[in-house]
C-alpha positions as CSV (number, residue, x, y, z in Angstrom):
1,X,74.4,112.0,95.4
2,X,75.7,109.7,98.1
3,X,78.7,108.9,96.0
4,X,79.5,112.6,95.6
5,X,79.3,113.1,99.4
6,X,81.6,110.1,99.9
7,X,84.0,111.4,97.3
8,X,84.0,114.8,98.9
9,X,84.6,113.4,102.3
10,X,87.6,111.3,101.1
11,X,89.0,114.3,99.3
12,X,88.7,116.4,102.4
13,X,90.2,113.7,104.6
14,X,93.2,113.4,102.3
15,X,93.6,117.2,102.2
16,X,93.5,117.4,106.0
17,X,96.1,114.6,106.3
18,X,98.4,116.5,103.9
19,X,98.0,119.7,105.9
20,X,98.7,118.0,109.2
21,X,101.8,116.3,107.8
22,X,103.1,119.6,106.4
23,X,102.4,121.3,109.8
24,X,104.2,118.5,111.7
25,X,107.3,118.8,109.5
26,X,107.2,122.6,109.8
27,X,106.9,122.4,113.6
28,X,109.7,119.9,113.9
29,X,112.1,122.0,111.8
30,X,111.2,125.4,113.3
31,X,110.7,124.5,116.9
32,X,112.5,121.2,117.2
33,X,115.7,121.7,115.3
34,X,115.9,125.5,115.9
35,X,115.0,125.6,119.5
36,X,114.7,122.3,121.3
37,X,117.5,120.3,119.6
38,X,119.8,123.3,119.1
39,X,122.3,122.2,121.8
40,X,122.5,118.7,120.2
41,X,123.0,120.3,116.7
42,X,125.6,122.8,117.9
43,X,128.5,120.4,117.3
44,X,127.7,120.0,113.6
45,X,129.3,122.8,111.5
46,X,127.5,124.3,108.5
47,X,128.9,127.2,106.6
48,X,130.9,128.7,109.4
49,X,128.2,128.3,112.1
50,X,126.5,125.4,113.8
51,X,123.5,123.5,112.4
52,X,121.1,124.6,115.2
53,X,121.7,128.3,114.4
54,X,121.4,127.6,110.7
55,X,118.0,126.0,111.2
56,X,116.9,128.9,113.3
57,X,118.0,131.5,110.7
58,X,117.6,129.9,107.3
59,X,116.6,126.2,107.5
60,X,113.1,126.7,108.8
61,X,112.4,129.3,106.1
62,X,113.8,127.1,103.3
63,X,111.8,124.1,104.7
64,X,108.6,126.3,104.7
65,X,109.2,127.2,101.1
66,X,109.8,123.5,100.2
67,X,106.6,122.6,102.0
68,X,104.6,125.2,99.9
69,X,105.8,123.5,96.7
70,X,105.2,120.0,98.1
71,X,101.6,121.0,99.2
72,X,100.9,122.4,95.7
73,X,102.2,119.3,94.0
74,X,100.3,117.0,96.4
75,X,97.1,118.9,96.0
76,X,97.4,118.7,92.2
77,X,97.8,114.9,92.5
78,X,94.7,114.7,94.8
79,X,92.7,116.9,92.4
80,X,93.6,114.5,89.5
81,X,92.7,111.5,91.7
82,X,89.3,112.8,92.6
83,X,88.5,114.2,89.2
84,X,88.9,117.9,90.2
85,X,91.9,118.7,88.0
86,X,92.1,121.8,86.0
């Protein structure tokens, strides 16, 4: 019983660590690159516009979609590691 609780606690800790990492990447891309660092990224051309504008319009959305796939992949790996796979 104690082993199950320890296993569940480790699983939850790994899950929360993954969520925090994904949120940190998302916040950096959507707020950092699109808003805070936009003046620094303005000199880098991408597809006829600057990189800061690209992040604000499309980059943050594409990053969010990539994070969804990364999270699903990572959680499948965690499920297998802790014996919770399908």
